[in-house]
N, C-alpha and C positions, 0 to 999 in steps of 0.2 A: 657340718656341725662341729662345735669345739668340744666334742666329747672327751678328747684326750688332753685338752689344754691344761687342766689342773695338774695332770701327771707331768706334762712338759715343764711347767713352772717349778714343780717340786724338784725335778731332775736338775734344773738350773739354779736351785737354791734361791728362787724368788718367792716372796710371800704372796700367796693367792688371797684375794679379798674374800670375806665370807659372802656366800651367795648360793641360794637354792635354785637359781634359774640361770644356768650357764649355757643354755642352748641358744646359739645364734647361728646365722647362715654360714655355709662353708666358705673357707678361705682359699686363696691361691696357694698352690703347691708346685713343687718341681719333681721331675722324675729322677733327679740325681741322688746318690746316697748322701746321708748327713755327714758333716764334718764336725770335729770337736770344737767347742767354743774355747776361746783363749781370753783370759783377762787382759787388760781391765775392761769392764763392761758396766755401763750405768743403766740400772733398771729399777723402777719404782712403781708401786701401785698408786694411781692418782685418780681423782675425780675427772669426769669428762669436762666439767666446768673449768678445771685447771688447764686442761689441754687446749680447750677452745677459749683461750684468754691471753691477754698480753703477759709477757713479751713474746709468746710463741707465734711464729709464722711457719706455715707448712706449705711445701711445694712438691709437685710431682716432677721428678727429674726427667730429662729427655728420653732416657732409656726405659721409663716406667710404662707399663701396659695402659691402654685406654680403659675407660669405664666398661666393665664387663657384666655387672649385675643386671638383673631384670626384675620384673614385678614379683616373681616368685621369691627371690632372695630378700628383696626389700620388704615384701609383705610379711615374710616370716620374722624378720628382725623387728618390725613394728609390733606384730602380734605378741612376740615374746616379751618385749619391753612393757607393753600395756598389761600383759598378764602378770608380770612381776610387780608392777605398780599396784594392780588391784589385789593381788595376793598379800602384799604388804599392808594394805589398808585393812583388809579383812582380819589379818592376824593382829593388828594393832602395833606391829613392830616396825612399820615403815618399809621394810624390804630393801633390797638393792639388786644390782644386776651387773654381771661381769661381761665385758665386751671383748675379752681376749687381749692378746699382746699386739702392740703397735711397734714396729721396728723402724727406726729413723736414723739418719746420719746427721750429726751436729756439724753444720757447715763451718763453724768457727772453732771446732774442737782442737785444731792444731795449735791454737794459741792458749788454750785453757782446757782443763779437765771438766767433765760433767759433774757439777757439784750437787746435783739433786734438787728436789723441790723444797720450798717454792723458788721459782726462778725470779730474778729481779734484773733491773737495768734496761739496757737498750734492747730493741727487737732481736730475737734469736731465730734464725732460719733453719729449719729442719727439712731434709729431703726424705720422702716416704719410700721405704723399701718394701715393707709389708704392712698392709692395712688401708691402702688407698680406696678399696671398694667400700669398706665400712665408713671411712672418713667422708667420702663423697656422699654416701647415702645419708649419713647423719647431718651433713651440711644441708642437703636438700630438705631433710625433715625440719631442721631449724628454720629454713627459709619459708617453708609452707606454714609452719606454726606462726611465724611473724606476719605473713600476709593474711592468714585467717583471723588473727587478732585485730588487724587493721580493718578487715571487713566487719568485724563485730563492733567496731567503733572504739576499740581499746588502743592504747598506745603501747606498743611492744616494750617490754622491759629493757633496761640498759644491758642486763646480763645476756639476754637473747640477742640483742643487736651486736654485742661484743663477740658473741660466738660466731657471728657471720662476718663481721668486719672489724679490723683492728682500729683502736683509737690512735695508735702511734703514727700511722701513715694514712693520710686521707685517701679514701677510695680504694685502699688495699684490702682485699678479702682475706679472711683468716686462712682459707685453703685456696691455693692457686693451682689450677690444673695445667696440663701441657697446652702448648699453643693450639693444637688441633681442636681442643674442647673449650678453651678459656672464653672465647667470645660468645659461643652459644650458651655456656653456663652463666655468664654474666647477664645476658639478655633475657634468658628464660628461667633463671633460678635465683641468682644471688642479689640482683638489684631489687630495691623495694617494689613490691607488686609484680615482680617478674614471673612468679609462679602462676599468674593468671594470663600470661601472654603466650598465645599459640604461634608457632612458626608459620611463616608464609611459604606455601608450597610444601612438597613432600620429599625434596632432595636432601635428605639428612645423611650424615655419616652414620655408620653403624653405632658408634659410641654415643653420638648425639641422640639417635633414636632411642637408645636404652635409657639415657638420662631423662628424656621426655616420658618414656614409659614408666619409669620409677616415680617421677614427679607426679604424674596423674594418678598412679596407684596410691601414693601416700596422701594426696588430696582427698581421694575417695574414702580412704580409711579414716582419716582424721575428721571428715565431715560426719561420719557415723557417731563420733563422740560428742557429748555435750560440751558446751563452752568451758564449764568448770573442769571437766575431765582433761581437756586440752591444756588448761592452765596447770593442772597438777602434773601432767605429763612433761611439760616444759621444765618445771622445777625438778622433777624426778630425773630427767636426763642430765641436768647440770650438776645435781647434788648427790644422787644415789646410784649413778651408773659409773663404773670403774673400768680402767684399762691398765695393763702393765705397759709402762712407757719404757721401751728398751732403746738405748742410744749407743751408737758407736761412732768412730771418727773416720772410717775409710770404707770405700765400696767393697774392697776385698774382704774385710772383716764382716761387713754387713751381709755379703753374699753367703759366707759360711754360716752365719747365724740364721739366715733365711732358710737354708736347707734343713737345719735342725728344727726350727719352729714349724716347718711345713711338712713334717713327716706324714701327717694325715690331713684330710679335708678335701676341698674341691681342687682338682688339678688345674694348673694353668694350661691354656691352649699351647700347642707346640710353638706357634708363632710368637706368643707372648714371652715364653722362655727364651727363644732365640733373639727376640728383640732386646730383652734385657742384657743378654750375654754379648751380642754382637755390637749393639750401639754403646754399651758400657765399655767396650774395648776400644772405641775410637778415642784416642788421647786428646786430639785438638778439639777445643770447644766449638769452633766454627764448623769444622768438618763433621762433628757429631750432630750439630743442629741441621746441617744440610742432609746428612744421612737419615736423620729422624724424619725430616720433611718428605724425603723420597719414600721412606717406609710407609708413612701415613698415606701418601698418595696411592701407593700400590694397594694398601689395605682398603682404602675407600673405593678404588676402582674395581677390585675383585670381590669385595663384600665377603659373603660367607665362603666363597671359593678360595680366599687367600690362604687358608690353612692347607689346602690341597697343593698349592704351589710348591711347598717345600718337599712334599713327597715326590712330585714330578721332577724337581731339580735333582734330588738325590738319585732317582732312577736314571735321569739323563747322564749322570756322571758314573753310571755303572756300579752303584752301591745299594742295590735293592735288598741285600742281605743284612744291612745295618739298620739300627733304629734311626728314625728320621733325625732326631737332634744330634746324635753322635755322627751321623753321616754329614750333616750340614756343617758341624764344627770342623770336620776334616777337610771338606771342600773349601770352606772359608780360609782355613790355614794355607791350603795349597794355592789359593788364589792370591795370597799376599796379605791376608788380614781382612778384617770386617769391612773396612771402607772399600777396598778393591773388590771384594765379593759382591757387595751391594751394587756398586756402580757397573761392574763388568759382567756379572753373572745374573744377579737377581732381577735388576730392572729390565734388561732385555728379555729375560725369560717371562717376566710378568706381562710385558706388552704382548708377546706372542701368545701366551696362555689366554689372555683376554680375547684376542681375535679368534682363537680356536674354540673357546667355550661359547662364543657368540656366533660361531659359524660365519665369520665376517672376512671378506676379502674384496678389494677394489683396485681399480687401475690397470687391469689386464684383460685381454680377451678370454683368459682362462679363469677369471674370477668367479663366474657363475658356476662352473664345474667344481672349483675348489670349495665354494660355499655349500654346494649341494652335497659333496662328499663329507664335509665336516658335519653337516646336519644329520646325514645318515649314520655316521659314526657316533654322534652324540646320543642316538637312540639306545645304544648298547648300555646295559645296566652297570657296567664297570668302566672306569677311565684308564684301564691298563695300557691302552693304545696311545694315550695323550703324550707321554714323555718322548716317544719316538718321533711324533709329529713336531713337537716343539724343537727337538734337537735338529731335525732336518732343516727347519727354518733358520735356526741359528747358524748352521753350517753353510747353507746355500743361499741365504738372503732372499734376493728378489727374483730368483728363477721361478717364475710363476708356472711356466710350462712343466718344469721338472717337478714342482710341488703338486700340480694337478695329477701327473702320472703317479707320483709316490702315494698320494692319498687314495687313488684308485686301487693300487696294489695293497695298501694297508687295509682298505675296506674289505677286499677279498679275503685277506688273511684273518682279520678280526671276526668277520661273520663266519668264515670257514671253521675257525677254531670253536666257535659257539655251536655250530651244527654238528661237528665231530663230537662235542661234549667234553672238551678238555676242562679240567678243573682250574681254579684260580692260580695255583702254584705253577702248573705247566704252562698256562697262558703267559704268566709273568716271565717265565724262562724263555718262551718263544719271542716275546717282545724285547726281552733283554738281549737276545741274539741280534735283533734288528738294530738296537742301540749300539751294540758293539761294532756291528758292520759299518754304521754311519760314522762312528768316532774314528774308525781305522781306515776310512776311505775305500771300503770295498765296493765293487761294482754290483749294485742291487738289481741289475738287469741280466747278470750272468746266470747260466743254468745252475740250479741248486742253491741260489742265494737265500739269505735269511728271510726275505719276504715271501718266498715261494712256498706253496703247499706241496707236501710230498705226494708221491703217487699213492701211498697207503692212505693218507689223509683224504685225498680226492675220492678214493674208492669208498671210504667210510662216509664221506659227505653224501655221495649218491645213495648209498645204502640207507643212511639215517633219514634222508629226505622222504622216503616212502612212508614213514610213520613218525614224522617229526613231532607232531602235536603230543603223541603219547610219551615221547622222550622229554620234551620241554615245551610246555604251552607258551611260555614267554618267548623263547627263540622262534617258535613257529609263527607267532603273531608278527614278529619283526620281519621274518622272511616273506610272509604274505603281503605285508605293507610294501616291502621292496619290490616284490613281484607286481603289485598293483601299479606302482609308478613306472616300472619297466614296460608293462603292457600299455600304459597310458602314453608313454613317450616323454613324460615330464612329470614333476611332482603334482599330484592331484590336490594336495592341500587338505587331506582328510584330518579330522580331529581324532587322532589315534586313541586318546584316552577314553573316547566314547564308544569305540568299536570292540567287538569280541569275535572270537573264532567260533563259527557254527558248523556242525557236521550236517550236511544235507541228508545223507543216509544216517539216521539217528543211531545212537548207541543202544537205546532200548526201544522196543516196540512190541505190541501185542502179537499173540500167535495168529490172529486173524487179520492183521494189518496188511496193507498193500505191500509193505516192505518184505514180509515173509514170502509172499508169492514171487516177488522179483528176485529174492536172494534165498533160494531154498538150501543152498550149500552153506553151512555155518562157517567153514573155513574161508570160503570166498567172501562171505559177508563180513567177517572180522577183518580181513585184509582190506576190503574196500572202505570200511568205516574209517580206518586210520590213514587212508591214502591221502596224499596231498591234493589229489584231484577231487576229493569229497568235501573240501573245506571252502567256506566263504567268509567274508567279513561283514558283520551286521551289528547294529546297536544292541545293547543288552536287552532293551524292551522287545526288539524283534526276535532275539534269541529265545527269550522266555516264552514269547507267544508261539513261535514255530515249534518248539519242543520236539515231540515225536509224531507230528501230524503227517498226513500223506503228502506226496511230493507237490501236487498241484496247489494245495493250500500253502505249503511252505513257500513256493515260488511267488505266490501272490503277496505274501508277507514281505519277501525280499525286495520286490520291485513295485509294490503298490502302497507302501506305507507312507502316508503324507509327511513330508519334512525330513524323512530319513535319507542319508546320503546313499548313493549307489556306486560303490567302487567299480572301477573298470575290471578288476579281477573277477567280479561276479557275472559280468555280461554273458559269457557263454552259457550260463545256467538258464538265462531268461528264455532262450529259444528251444529248450528241450521239452519234449512232451512226456518223456519217461526218464527215470534216473536209475539205470542198471549198471552192471559191471562194465559193460562196453563203454558207456558214456564216462564213467569215472576214470577208467584206464586211459581213455583218449585225452581227457582233460589233464590228467597227471603228466602224460607224455608231453603235452603242449607246455605246461608250466615248467617242466624240467628243461625244455628247449629255451625258454625265456631265461631261466637261471644260467644256462650254459652261455647264452649271449651276454649276460651280465657279469658272470664270474669265471667263465671258462672252466666249468667243472668237468668237462668231458661229455661228448655226445651221448645222451641217454638212448637206450634201445629197450623198449618195453620194460621187463623186470630183470634184465641181464645183470644189473648191479646187485640185486638181492643175492645172487649166487656169488658175486665177487666179494661181497662184504661178509658172507656167512662165516668165513674162517676167523674173521676179526670180531664179529658181533653175533650174539645169539639171535635167533628169530624172535620177533617182538609180538607174535600173535598172542592176543589176550593181555598185552602189556597194561599194567595198572595206570590209571590216570595220574598225571603229574600233580604235585601239590600246587595250590593257588600261587600265582606269581604277582608281584607288585604291579600297580598300574603303570602303563607306559608313560603316563604324564609325569611320573616321578623319576623317570630315568634321567 
């Protein structure tokens, strides 16, 4: 919201237009501290109809962010404008609406000063520094109003057509977006009738998808209005909606102004800030265009994960203690500037990150093992392991055999730290040590290397495995899924988001139940309930149905439910006729042997490790149930 815009304008000595409805969607902001403005500065309150008219031409420069608003922001803008329109009609005063400040660079200002409104003469091109989201959304709104008028059999007014397309240059739209969005915008928004054209296929860039989302939302909103209301809205937009048009002559001055104007509001995504800073710092126009195209390809390829790339690059360079933007600025400077950073650092990292996040590898006998390890690592609920895997690839290139070994060791470390129960900061520190070792060429197979679990960690792993579900239900489910594939000898392909962890010996049961007769000792019963050997994977429906039934009925639910998967992990339970401490302890020992074969955790021997870990961990008898964890499907 622009709740503080009036105060900002007052502080800059700009006259704010009279308006009782100043609430509009949030704007782009930066995380940098504000800089003082320096005169000269051209700024004036103008009607939207003056901004969207000759001789003004508006362009999104190469360093500008893509369209980032969605239906929520656009819908709020439309709702507020319509609300202001109707409030003005009810009061009889007409009403007006303030759309905030637009910050632009006058491309020809070096040859003249900004003389203020009204402008006259030849077309004047202005680059948008702040306000592109609102300008784009308003242009979409004008285009939809034009096309709906045509549907109603009306001829759109000259004023409305001029808001969309300049009269001075045939075929030139008033607002020209960057190359990545220009074609889509022309085909599906700005051309006459384009707002009714749906794209062929669904392979849209993120920004194109948002443009389409906003277009469809505005179409739906305007169709709820009567034809006369839409006509009044068109006139209200052009004649009663105002902006403060702030103009400067240089990108440096504009950047400082941008920081002041955006002290509050909707933050820019980190990659948008970095894009503006890095690409704006490429002096050669051709080089900047090439860097922009490369940036857009990376953003399109990685989609919503593009933002994470910068965190991973920062960590790869050993700067996890710095803020992402500050860290990337330093890394880019050390690389020789923005262009060198994008070409030599960011693009290779983006390509590797894309393969890692997709668990993709091809062209080697080790590819299947690599893809499998990446898939298992991707189950983890945090991506703190990713930078070390990316860095290894960047350092060692096509050594597939080495990468397969590295991922196996990384998998052991990552799951081991989860089982031990290390918090996020300590895990980050451990993976940071791996990154440091890779960067400095240390032997990762040497004793005591950064990838290795310490003897204390191994003891705590073995100890925690005895009651892992009570410690972390999420980690326990992941371990059981890994055990399942280890027992199967290959990935079973279970739909993990549909599976839950079930206690065969239930936590609660009546005093006269079979379970009480099988487990008369409460201490032994509590220990067996949380034992790894007492756990199976079933669907939620099976879990709910089995509840605290007797063993025979539970077993039938596990293995005779039509359509339910039967994990290999559960098979030993199928052949048991009773489920007592002996069976649970035997199955636990067997599962620990499988984990030893998988991760080399140390040969388990009955409950020997409970004594080993006792000095490091308190006994967990009666441990409270962990808080609900997010679905594995979201990991």
